[in-house]
Structure formats: C-alpha cells, structure tokens
C-alpha positions in Angstrom: -112.9 133.4 11.1 -110.7 134.2 8.1 -111.5 132.7 4.8 -108.1 130.9 4.7 -109.0 129.2 8.0 -112.5 128.4 6.8 -111.5 127.1 3.4 -108.8 124.8 4.7 -111.4 122.5 6.2 -114.2 120.3 4.9 -117.3 119.9 7.0 -115.9 117.3 9.3 -112.8 119.4 9.7 -114.9 122.4 10.7 -116.9 120.3 13.2 -113.6 119.1 14.7 -112.6 122.8 15.3 -115.9 123.2 17.1 -115.3 120.1 19.2 -111.8 121.3 20.2 -113.3 124.7 21.2 -111.2 126.6 18.6 -114.2 128.1 16.9 -117.9 128.3 17.7 -120.8 127.3 15.5 -121.8 130.9 15.3 -118.4 131.8 13.9 -118.8 129.1 11.2 -122.3 130.3 10.3 -121.1 133.9 10.2 -118.2 132.8 7.9 -120.7 131.1 5.5 -123.0 134.1 5.5 -120.2 136.4 4.8 -119.2 134.3 1.8 -122.7 134.1 0.6 -123.2 137.9 0.8 -120.0 138.5 -1.1 -120.7 136.1 -4.0 -124.4 135.2 -4.2 -125.2 138.4 -6.0 -123.1 137.0 -8.9 -124.0 133.3 -8.6 -127.6 133.3 -7.4 -127.0 130.0 -5.7 -129.0 130.8 -2.5 -132.6 131.7 -3.1 -133.9 131.8 0.5 -131.9 133.3 3.3 -132.6 132.1 6.9 -129.5 133.9 8.3 -131.1 135.2 11.5 -132.6 131.8 12.2 -129.3 130.1 11.6 -127.5 132.5 14.0 -130.0 131.8 16.7 -129.6 128.0 16.2 -125.9 128.3 16.3 -126.0 130.1 19.6 -128.2 127.4 21.1 -127.7 123.7 22.0 -126.9 121.7 18.9 -127.0 117.9 18.6 -123.6 116.4 19.2 -123.3 114.9 15.7 -120.2 114.6 13.4 -121.2 117.9 11.7 -121.9 119.9 14.8 -122.0 123.6 13.9 -121.4 123.1 10.2 -123.5 125.5 7.9 -125.8 123.6 5.6 -128.2 124.5 2.7 -131.3 122.6 1.5 -132.3 122.3 -2.1 -135.6 124.2 -2.8 -137.3 121.1 -4.4 -139.7 118.8 -2.7 -137.9 118.8 0.7 -139.8 120.3 3.6 -138.2 122.6 6.2 -140.6 123.8 9.0 -141.5 127.4 8.5 -139.6 127.8 5.2 -141.2 128.5 1.8 -140.9 125.8 -0.9 -141.1 126.8 -4.5 -139.7 123.9 -6.5 -138.4 126.6 -8.8 -141.9 127.3 -10.1 -144.4 130.2 -10.0 -147.1 127.5 -9.8 -146.4 126.7 -6.1 -144.4 129.7 -5.0 -146.5 130.4 -1.9 -146.2 127.1 0.0 -144.8 127.3 3.5 -144.1 123.9 5.1 -145.3 123.1 8.6 -142.8 120.3 9.3 -139.3 119.0 8.6 -139.0 116.1 6.3 -137.4 112.9 7.6 -134.2 113.7 5.8 -134.0 117.3 7.1 -134.6 116.0 10.6 -131.6 113.7 10.1 -129.5 116.6 8.8 -130.3 118.5 11.9 -129.5 115.5 14.1 -126.0 115.4 12.4 -125.4 118.8 13.9 -125.7 120.9 10.8 -127.0 124.5 11.0 -129.5 125.2 8.2 -129.1 128.8 6.8 -131.0 128.8 3.5 -132.2 127.1 0.4 -130.5 126.6 -3.0 -131.6 127.4 -6.5 -133.2 124.7 -8.7 -135.0 124.7 -12.1 -138.8 124.3 -12.3 -139.6 121.0 -10.7 -136.0 119.8 -11.4 -136.7 118.9 -14.9 -133.8 120.4 -16.8 -130.0 119.9 -16.7 -129.5 123.6 -16.0 -130.7 125.8 -13.2 -132.4 128.8 -15.0 -136.0 129.1 -13.9 -138.2 132.1 -14.5 -139.1 132.3 -10.8 -135.6 132.1 -9.3 -133.4 133.2 -12.2 -130.2 131.6 -13.5 -127.7 130.1 -11.2 -124.1 130.6 -12.4 -121.0 128.6 -12.3 -118.2 129.7 -9.9 -115.5 128.7 -12.5 -117.1 131.0 -15.1 -120.3 133.0 -14.2 -121.2 133.0 -17.9 -121.6 129.2 -17.7 -124.3 127.0 -16.2 -124.0 125.4 -12.9 -125.9 122.3 -14.0 -129.2 121.0 -12.8 -131.2 120.4 -10.9 -129.0 120.8 -7.8 -127.3 123.7 -9.5 -127.5 126.0 -6.5 -126.1 123.5 -4.2 -123.1 122.7 -6.4 -122.5 126.4 -7.2 -122.5 127.3 -3.5 -120.1 124.4 -2.6 -117.9 125.2 -5.6 -117.7 128.8 -4.5 -116.5 128.0 -1.0 -119.7 129.3 0.7 -119.9 126.0 2.5 -118.3 122.5 2.3 -121.3 120.4 1.6 -125.0 120.9 0.7 -128.2 118.9 0.2 -128.9 117.7 -3.3 -131.2 115.3 -5.2 -131.0 113.3 -8.4 -133.7 112.1 -10.8 -132.0 112.6 -14.2 -128.4 113.2 -13.0 -129.2 116.1 -10.8 -126.4 115.4 -8.3 -123.8 114.3 -10.8 -124.5 116.9 -13.5 -124.0 120.0 -11.3 -121.1 118.3 -9.4 -119.4 117.8 -12.8 -120.1 121.4 -13.9 -118.9 123.0 -10.6 -115.9 120.8 -9.8 -117.2 119.2 -6.7 -117.9 115.6 -5.6 -121.4 114.2 -6.0 -122.6 110.6 -5.3 -126.1 109.5 -6.3 -127.1 106.7 -3.9 -128.9 103.5 -4.8 -132.6 103.9 -5.0 -134.0 103.0 -1.6 -130.9 104.0 0.3 -132.1 107.4 1.7 -135.6 108.1 3.2 -137.8 110.1 0.9 -140.6 110.7 3.3 -143.0 108.1 1.9 -143.3 109.7 -1.6 -144.4 107.1 -4.1 -145.2 107.9 -7.8 -145.2 105.7 -10.9 -141.7 105.7 -12.4 -140.3 107.7 -9.5 -136.5 107.4 -9.8 -135.3 110.3 -7.7 -132.9 110.0 -4.8 -131.4 112.4 -2.3 -128.0 113.0 -0.8 -125.5 115.9 -1.1 -122.7 117.5 -3.0 -119.4 118.1 -1.2 -115.8 119.1 -1.6 -114.4 116.1 0.2 -115.3 112.4 -0.2 -115.4 111.8 3.5 -118.1 114.4 4.1 -120.3 112.6 1.6 -119.5 109.2 3.1 -120.2 110.2 6.7 -123.4 112.0 5.8 -124.7 108.9 4.0 -123.9 106.8 7.1 -126.0 109.3 9.2 -129.0 109.6 6.8 -129.3 106.1 5.2 -132.2 103.9 6.3 -131.2 101.3 8.8 -132.8 98.6 10.9 -136.4 97.7 10.1 -136.8 100.5 7.6 -133.8 99.5 5.5 -134.4 98.5 1.9 -130.8 97.7 1.3 -128.0 96.5 3.5 -126.5 99.6 5.1 -123.3 101.0 3.7 -122.0 102.0 7.1 -119.1 104.3 7.5 -116.4 104.2 4.7 -113.3 105.9 5.9 -110.6 105.4 3.2 -109.4 103.6 0.0 -110.1 100.0 -0.5 -107.3 97.4 -1.0 -109.1 95.4 -3.7 -108.1 96.2 -7.2 -111.2 96.6 -9.4 -112.3 95.4 -12.8 -113.5 98.7 -14.4 -115.7 98.7 -17.5 -114.9 101.8 -19.6 -116.4 103.6 -22.5 -116.7 107.2 -23.7 -119.5 106.8 -26.2 -123.0 107.8 -25.0 -126.2 105.8 -25.4 -126.4 106.7 -29.1 -122.9 105.6 -29.9 -121.7 109.2 -30.2 -118.5 110.4 -28.7 -118.4 113.5 -26.3 -116.5 116.7 -27.0 -112.8 116.2 -27.5 -111.9 117.7 -24.1 -114.4 115.4 -22.3 -113.1 112.3 -24.1 -109.5 113.2 -23.3 -110.3 113.9 -19.7 -112.2 110.6 -19.3 -109.4 108.6 -21.0 -106.9 110.3 -18.6 -109.0 109.1 -15.6 -109.0 105.6 -17.0 -105.2 105.7 -17.3 -105.0 107.0 -13.7 -107.1 104.0 -12.6 -104.9 101.7 -14.5 -101.8 103.3 -13.0 -103.3 102.6 -9.6 -103.5 98.9 -10.5 -107.1 98.6 -11.5 -108.0 96.6 -14.6 -109.6 98.7 -17.4 -111.9 96.9 -19.8 -113.1 98.7 -22.9 -116.9 98.0 -23.4 -119.8 99.0 -25.5 -122.9 100.6 -23.9 -125.4 97.7 -23.2 -128.6 99.6 -24.0 -130.3 100.9 -27.2 -129.9 104.6 -26.6 -132.8 105.8 -28.8 -135.3 103.3 -27.4 -134.1 104.0 -23.8 -134.4 107.8 -24.1 -137.8 107.6 -25.7 -139.0 105.5 -22.8 -137.2 107.8 -20.3 -138.8 110.9 -21.7 -142.2 109.3 -21.8 -141.9 108.6 -18.1 -140.2 111.9 -17.4 -142.9 113.9 -19.2 -145.7 112.3 -17.3 -144.9 114.6 -14.4 -145.2 117.8 -16.4 -148.5 116.4 -17.9 -149.8 116.0 -14.4 -148.8 119.6 -13.5 -150.6 120.9 -16.6 -153.7 119.0 -15.5 -153.4 120.5 -12.0 -153.1 124.0 -13.4 -156.2 123.5 -15.4 -158.1 122.1 -12.5 -157.2 125.2 -10.5 -158.4 127.5 -13.3 -154.9 128.6 -14.3 -153.5 129.0 -17.8 -150.7 126.4 -17.9 -148.7 128.6 -20.3 -148.6 131.3 -17.7 -148.3 129.1 -14.6 -145.6 126.9 -16.0 -142.5 127.3 -18.1 -142.3 126.4 -21.9 -140.1 123.4 -21.3 -142.6 122.0 -18.8 -145.6 122.6 -21.0 -143.6 121.2 -24.0 -142.9 118.0 -22.1 -146.6 117.8 -21.2 -147.5 118.1 -24.9 -144.9 115.5 -25.7 -146.6 113.1 -23.3 -150.0 114.0 -24.6 -148.9 113.0 -28.1 -148.1 109.5 -27.0 -150.6 106.7 -27.6 -152.7 105.2 -24.9 -150.6 102.8 -22.8 -147.4 104.6 -23.6 -146.5 105.1 -19.9 -147.0 101.4 -19.1 -144.9 100.4 -22.1 -142.2 102.8 -21.1 -142.1 101.3 -17.6 -142.0 97.8 -19.1 -139.0 99.0 -21.1 -137.4 100.3 -17.9 -137.8 96.8 -16.4 -136.1 95.2 -19.4 -133.3 97.8 -19.4 -132.8 97.3 -15.7 -132.3 93.6 -16.0 -130.0 94.0 -19.0 -127.9 96.6 -17.3 -127.7 94.6 -14.0 -126.4 91.6 -16.0 -123.9 93.8 -17.7 -122.7 95.4 -14.5 -122.4 92.1 -12.7 -119.4 91.3 -14.9 -117.5 94.4 -13.5 -116.9 96.1 -10.1 -117.3 99.6 -11.5 -118.3 101.3 -14.8 -116.5 104.5 -15.9 -117.9 106.9 -18.4 -118.1 110.7 -18.8 -120.8 112.5 -16.8 -121.8 114.9 -19.6 -121.1 115.3 -23.3 -119.4 118.6 -22.9 -118.0 121.1 -20.5 -120.6 123.5 -19.0 -122.4 125.4 -21.8 -123.1 129.1 -21.6 -126.1 130.5 -19.7 -129.2 130.5 -21.9 -128.2 127.7 -24.3 -130.3 125.2 -22.4 -132.7 127.6 -20.7 -136.4 126.5 -20.5 -137.4 129.3 -22.9 -135.4 127.8 -25.8 -137.8 126.4 -28.4 -138.9 122.9 -27.3 -137.5 120.9 -30.3 -134.1 122.7 -30.0 -133.9 122.2 -26.3 -135.0 118.6 -26.6 -132.1 117.8 -28.9 -129.6 119.7 -26.8 -130.8 118.1 -23.6 -130.9 114.5 -24.6 -127.4 114.8 -26.1 -125.9 116.7 -23.2 -127.2 114.4 -20.4 -126.8 111.1 -22.3 -124.8 109.3 -19.6 -126.6 109.8 -16.3 -130.3 108.8 -16.6 -129.6 105.1 -17.0 -128.5 104.8 -13.4 -131.6 106.5 -12.1 -133.8 104.0 -14.0 -131.8 101.0 -12.9 -131.3 102.3 -9.4 -127.6 101.9 -9.4 -125.3 104.2 -7.4 -123.1 106.5 -9.4 -120.8 109.4 -8.7 -119.2 112.4 -10.4 -115.6 112.8 -9.3 -113.8 116.1 -10.1 -110.6 114.9 -11.6 -110.2 117.1 -14.7 -110.3 120.7 -16.0 -110.1 121.7 -19.6 -107.8 124.4 -21.1 -110.4 127.0 -20.4 -110.4 126.1 -16.7 -113.8 124.4 -16.7 -114.4 121.3 -14.6 -115.0 117.9 -16.3 -116.4 115.2 -14.0 -115.8 111.4 -14.4 -118.8 109.1 -13.7 -118.3 105.9 -11.9 -121.2 103.5 -11.2 -121.5 100.3 -9.3 -124.1 97.6 -9.0 -127.1 98.3 -6.6 -125.9 98.6 -3.0 -122.3 99.3 -4.1 -121.9 102.8 -2.6 -119.1 101.5 -0.3 -117.1 100.3 -3.3 -117.5 103.8 -4.9 -116.5 105.6 -1.8 -113.4 103.5 -1.4 -112.4 104.3 -5.0 -113.2 107.9 -4.6 -111.0 108.2 -1.5 -108.2 106.6 -3.6 -108.7 109.0 -6.5 -108.9 112.0 -4.2 -105.5 111.0 -2.8 -104.0 110.4 -6.3 -105.3 113.5 -7.9 -106.4 115.9 -5.2 -109.0 118.6 -6.0 -109.9 120.1 -2.6 -107.4 122.9 -2.9 -108.2 123.6 -6.6 -110.3 126.7 -6.1 -112.8 128.3 -8.5 -111.9 131.9 -9.4 -114.5 133.3 -7.0 -113.4 130.9 -4.2 -110.4 132.9 -3.0 -112.1 136.2 -3.3 
C-alpha cells in the first residue's frame, strides 16, 4: 500500500477499505511498520516492536469492529498487554512482562485494532517531555530538535509522523493534551470515571486514558467503544458523536495562566485567532479571569503529584536499591520536595483540590466551554526540560510551561487540544477547550465544527511525506 493511499485515510477510513476488500489488515500493518522503520530511528517514538506478532494477528480472524485491521500502539505506562514488557519509562521496573491484557487493551482489540508495539514515555509519566534515561528522548515530527511533549510523547510523535492514524494515550497532568499540542494532532482527555482503568485506586489519582488521533471522528468512535456503560458506568455514556452540533455555545476565554502570566506572543496570538474563529462561527466569546489562585493550586498539585515519586523512593529503599541510581533526578527531586512538606500536607492538598473543584465547577457552570492555550510556549528544544536538569530550574520551567492543563485533571473535567495553529517556525500550537464533567459530547461536536472550518488532517509534518 503506497504512503499516499495510507495517509489519505484516518483509522475509520482504513477500516472501511478493509471492509470493502480493497486492502487487507496485513497490508495496513505492513504499511505502518514500513513507516515506523523509516522514521523511528529519528523520532524514537516506538520503544517496543511487536511486528511479527502484529503480522500474525493481521493474518488471522480479527473482531469485526469499526477499526478492524487498523494498526495501533499502546503507551508504555501502566497498561498491561499480555506477553509484552512494561517499563513505565524507568530502569526501576524495566523487566516486568505482563501476563494479561488490561480491560482497556481488551476493548482496543475488540474494536478490531492490531497492536504492533509500545510508545515512548517519560519515567512514570511525571514530566511534560518524553526524555527518560531508559528509553531516550522522543522527538517532534515537525522539528526533531524539539520535544514531542509528555507523557504520551511517543504516541503523539508516531501519529504526527503518519506512522498510524491514532494511538493509545493517557493524561494525569496534561499528558494527552500536551503532546497533542506539540505534535499537531487531536487529543481529548475524558472526564474522570469515563474510561475503565482496571480497578486502580490511589489517593489523589487523577489520571485518565484515551488516545491521540489525526481525526476527530476516530477519537469519538474509540471513546464510544471503550467508555464504561451499563452497570459499570460512572457517568452517563457519551455515545457516538458523528458531527458538529447545531447549538451555538457560550465560550469563556482567557490567555493568562494560573499565575496571571501571558504565554509567549505566538501562543497568545494563536489562541486569540481561535477565539475569533469561534466567534465567526456564531459562538459567543466571553473574556474571563482564571477562577483559581494559581500559586496555591500548583503548590497543592505538586504536593499530591510528588507523593507518587516519594512512594517510589520508598520502594527502592525497601528493595535495597539506591534511589539515585534506580530513579531519575526529577523523580528523586520530587520525592525530596514531598519529604520537605509538614505532616498532613497531602491531606491538606487533597482538601484544597476539593475546594478548587467546587469553585471551578461553579465557574464552568456559567459557560458551555472554556477556551485557553494548552501550553505557555511552542515546543521547546530537546534537553531544556529533561529530567537531568537541576531540580529547581526544571521545577520553574515545568510549572510555567504546563500551567493550563492540570486543573482539568484535578476537577475531572474533559478537555481537548485541537491543532488549529502553527507559528512562523512551522511548530504546532494547540488550543485547549474544556467542558463541565460529562461534556465530552459537546467538545466532540465543537471539534468536528472546528475541523471543518480550519482543516488540519492534510497539514503534514516534514517527516510525514517522506
């Protein structure tokens, strides 16, 4: 299958070719593998290759789902695939091989996808860039000297490079939206409780799972196939969203971050252009101020966020390991940050989360959607936010760079990065739209409309056409 034929279709389009008998699943898998072998040496997006297994699966009887025969990748972080290694981007657990498929992976398979590998992720997903010591830096298909974002950096890089049309991703800090914005693809973070996480339950656990994709409809259909329904549903199901909505929306809009600081000029201009696009489409744009105290919020967020690394350091010590050797400097630095907090700090931070959640819910109840930047700048260069950067420097860079996304993880609201802008250097700039909890349908309808108004699917990264 030629690249032109492969690239002209999203996942549902490729599956339709299979259904019509115009291509076979094996041809699709071979096309994805050929693309991976051509570009992964530069990008380092795929870190585990299951190519022979995928070819055998493609030759066999696949479930008759909407994505039948479509190549698919799993993020190498906390998601089990039977017989595959799981590293979570860390030397600490680099030798785990899972003996079962997670619930979500089972649903991906039932959708008809063919799994052919795993994607790069930072150590335990705790940075906004994908540059672990174990797996190495994942690079941006628009400029390999730039980051692909984190923690689903490998997934976004692979989709942005045209290796496949959609890939599994997860989001606990912004880890679907950040790499989607960096790599010029679509990424929607579901409401907390929307997608099955396999029974995982930890204090302050704010992570969710879904995908990044080139088209809105791939994301919408995959959510319909993987969301919890019936007796297991936490939220009323979204169902299948298939196109733009008719209702004109009241959209809250600001470009300042949690601290009242404006993003880089190109990000501000891009976000303002998206607001104007929405206004031109008939939506009401309402300038607002951020409803939370950014400093207090980020202190609480980092207290909760650093409790995980503190737990990892404790595990390393229990196993007779030197944490400084087993874990990366950013991880141990966060653990030290948590250790410096007074007794009861985690409980206080979780109480702050509850207060912020109620305040944000009340704010968002006044609007249909909330528009902000995704990130404070276009993708930085590789190394600028790497885990080996001195902790205090990296701390300041990180909390400024990702100062728009974490709130929606804490509150549990759905939010998406839509690839509507590129700066003068050809780097993507995503726009973040959020909705009240359970509002994924509203976001998908708006995304379909924006996709029609300012199409991005045929805007290819430099490596894409190669």
